[in-house]
C-alpha positions as CSV (number, residue, x, y, z in Angstrom):
1,M,-21.7,40.7,-5.5
2,A,-21.2,43.6,-3.1
3,K,-17.7,44.2,-1.8
4,M,-17.1,43.9,1.9
5,R,-15.7,47.1,3.3
6,N,-12.7,46.9,5.6
7,R,-13.5,49.2,8.6
8,H,-9.8,49.7,9.1
9,R,-9.0,50.8,5.6
10,G,-7.5,54.3,5.6
11,S,-6.9,54.3,9.3
12,S,-3.5,54.0,10.9
13,F,-2.2,51.1,12.9
14,D,-2.3,53.2,16.0
15,D,-6.0,53.9,15.4
16,F,-6.6,50.1,15.0
17,L,-4.7,49.4,18.3
18,R,-6.8,52.1,20.1
19,E,-10.0,50.7,18.7
20,E,-9.0,47.2,20.0
21,G,-8.0,48.6,23.4
22,L,-4.4,47.5,22.9
23,Y,-2.6,50.8,22.2
24,V,-1.1,51.4,25.7
25,E,0.0,47.8,26.2
26,V,1.6,47.5,22.8
27,T,3.4,50.9,22.9
28,S,4.7,50.2,26.4
29,V,6.2,46.9,25.3
30,A,7.7,48.6,22.2
31,W,9.3,51.4,24.2
32,K,10.7,48.8,26.7
33,R,12.2,46.8,23.8
34,V,13.8,50.0,22.4
35,L,15.2,50.9,25.8
36,S,16.6,47.4,26.3
37,W,18.2,47.5,22.9
38,Q,19.7,50.9,23.4
39,V,21.2,50.1,26.7
40,G,22.6,46.8,25.4
41,E,24.1,48.6,22.4
42,A,25.7,51.3,24.6
43,M,27.2,48.6,26.7
44,K,28.7,47.0,23.6
45,E,30.1,50.3,22.3
46,E,31.7,51.0,25.6
47,G,32.9,47.5,26.1
48,I,31.0,47.2,29.4
49,S,30.3,43.7,30.8
50,K,27.0,43.0,32.7
51,S,28.9,42.7,36.0
52,E,30.6,46.1,35.4
53,M,27.3,47.7,34.3
54,A,25.5,46.4,37.4
55,K,28.4,47.8,39.6
56,R,28.1,51.2,37.9
57,M,24.4,51.2,38.4
58,K,24.8,50.2,42.1
59,T,22.4,47.4,41.5
60,S,22.3,43.6,41.1
61,R,23.0,41.8,37.9
62,S,19.6,40.2,38.1
63,Q,18.1,43.8,38.1
64,L,20.2,44.6,35.0
65,D,19.0,41.4,33.4
66,R,15.4,42.5,33.9
67,L,16.2,45.8,32.2
68,L,17.9,44.1,29.3
69,D,15.1,41.6,28.8
70,P,13.0,43.0,26.0
71,D,10.0,40.8,27.1
72,N,9.9,42.1,30.6
73,P,8.0,45.4,30.5
74,N,8.2,46.0,34.3
75,I,11.1,48.5,34.9
76,L,11.3,51.6,37.0
77,L,12.2,54.9,35.6
78,E,15.0,55.1,38.2
79,T,16.5,52.0,36.8
80,V,16.5,53.4,33.3
81,Q,18.1,56.6,34.6
82,K,20.9,54.6,36.4
83,A,21.6,52.6,33.2
84,A,21.7,55.7,31.1
85,S,24.1,57.4,33.5
86,A,26.3,54.3,33.7
87,V,27.0,54.5,29.9
88,G,27.3,58.3,29.8
89,K,23.9,59.0,28.4
90,R,20.8,60.7,29.7
91,I,17.1,60.0,29.2
92,T,14.6,62.5,27.9
93,I,10.9,62.2,28.6
94,R,8.1,64.6,27.6
95,L,4.4,64.8,27.4
96,E,2.9,65.8,24.1
97,D,-0.7,66.6,23.1
98,A,-2.6,63.6,21.9
99,R,-3.9,63.7,18.4
């Protein structure tokens, strides 16, 4: 009986996601979840309530809730920048060569 070959054997998970056309969507959601978690953790470390955070960001609490919601991938870079600044952090973004 011949063995069936797994076409993904030896490839990375990123390669699999690219082949399936899911890489951009999956990595976008992952980055958003990381950002949401990092902002939430910074708020905890600084003892900042949601109301205070929204005030520091000069935005509404509902906008902050969208940022903190790991399942809502739709956020603006400006919102992330405001959040980082509100907790004494900065964001760093760079473009790198693709493999």
